[in-house]
N, C-alpha and C positions, 0 to 999 in steps of 0.2 A: 105561530101566533097563539098566545094564551087566550082562552075564552073569556077570562075576566078583564082583559085589557079594555079600556074605554076608548072608542074611536068616534071621531066626528064625522061629518058628511063631506063628500067631495074629495076623498083620499085617493091618490093615484099611486098604485104599486107598479111602477114601470119596470118591466122584466122582473117580476116579483120573486124570482128564484132566490132562495137562501135568506129571505127576510125573517128576522127573529124579533118578536115583540113580547116583552115580559109581562107578567101578571098584573103589576100595578102601574104599567105604563099608561099614559093618557096622550092621545093624539088629537089635536084640534081640527078645525075645518080647513079644507082646501090645502092639504099637505101633500107633497110629492116625495115618495121614498123610492130610490132606485134599487137595483138588485144588490143583494148581499148586505143590506143594512141590518145592524144589530142595535136594538134598544133594550139594554140589559142592566142587570145589577152588578155591583162590584164583588159580591160574595161576602162583604164585611157587614152588611146591614140585614135586619129583619123587618118585616112589615112593609111600609111604603118605601120601595127601594129602586124603582125604575124611573126613567126620564119622563118629563112632561114636555110635550112638543106643542107650542102655541100655533095659532092660525097662520096660514100662508108661508110655511117653512119648506125649504128644499133641502133634502139630505141626499148627498151624492153617493154613488156606488161604493160599496165596501166600507162605508163609514161606520164607526162604532161609537155609540153614545152610552156611557155607563154611569150608573148611580142615580140618586134622587135629585136631579138637576133640571132646570128649566131652560129650554131653547126659546128665546124671545120671538115675538111676532115679526114675521117677515125676514127672519134670519136665514142664513145659508151655511151649510156644512159641506166643505169640499170633499171630493171623493177620497177615500182611503184615510180620512182623519180619525183620530182617537180623541173624543171629547170627554173630558173628566170634570170640567168646571162649567158653571152656567154661561150662557151666551146672551148678550144684550140684544134687544130688538134691532132689526135692520143692520146686523153685523155679519160679515163673512168670516168664518174661522177655517183654518187649514193646518195640517201637520199632525205630528204625533209626538207629544201631546198637542192638541189643537190650540192655536192662539189667534187673536184677531189679525186679519190681514187687510181689511178694508170695510167699506160700508156698502149696503145694498139698498137700492131704491125700488119702489113698486112692489110687485108680488113675484118673488123668485120662483115660487111653486108653479105659477102659471106660465111664466116666460121660459122656464127651464134653461136659463143662461147659467153656465157653470163657471163664471168668473166674476170678479168684483169690478165695479166701475172705477173705484178709487183704491188701487193697490198701492200701499204706502211703504212697501219694502220690495227689494229685488229677490224673487223666490230662489234664484240660483246662488246668490251670495249671502242672503239673509242680512244685507246691509240696507239701512233706510234710504229711501229715495222719494222724490216727488213724482206723482204721475205726470205724464207728458200732457201738455196743454192741447186743447182741441184744435188750436190754430196750427199745430204741427202735424195734424192728421193729413195724410195724402188724399188727394181728390178722389182717387179710386184705388182698388187693389192693384190695378195695372201700373200705377205710379211707383210701386215698389219693385217692378221688374228690372230696372237698370241695376239695382243693388244685387239682385239675385243673379243676373247675368255676369256681373263682375266677380261675384263669389265663385261662379262656375268656371270662370276663366283663370282662376288662381291655380298655381302649381298643385299637382295632385297630392303631394306630401305635406302641404301646409293646411292648417285649419284657420278660418277667420277668427281673429281675436274678438272676444266679447268685452266691450267696455262697460265698466260699472257706471251707474248714474241713473238717468231717467229711463223708466220702463214705459214703452209706448203701447199702453193698453188700448188707447183710442184707435190706433192703426189696426190692431187685432179685431176690434169690434167692427170697424169699417168693412173689413174683409168678409164678415159674416152678415152684414146688412143686405 
């Protein structure tokens, strides 16, 4: 961490090993940075060359944010992402290079949820899809057990086919509630 970097209050360096914060970086209030995060320069600029992180931002493990760009208020950067362009407020970005994958509500830095409530593409196929409706959410995580049992009963040489379409993020969230 460069001594000239400007840091707000309430910053969480969760498992702070390997965190790199450049000289002209600015980190707002109530920001959570996980292990191995880099807030660095691209090497092409001089002067003000490091990222500006707004308030209430969550940056996942091993994410890299490069250049004089702004990460908007309440945004979230997924683990392992390479961010080279500005991120709008309340937006989740993922990938290398990072691109928007959904919206974020509330304060992700406080909740430490590492997924987007409205994922609008299938992360496995990169094809657009609509998030599953809340009405399709199982009543409990145990409601998903019959499908798991059926998959376990399948012949050992076959893999269950993954159908493209709606990604059931709501069911994943229910399991964690």
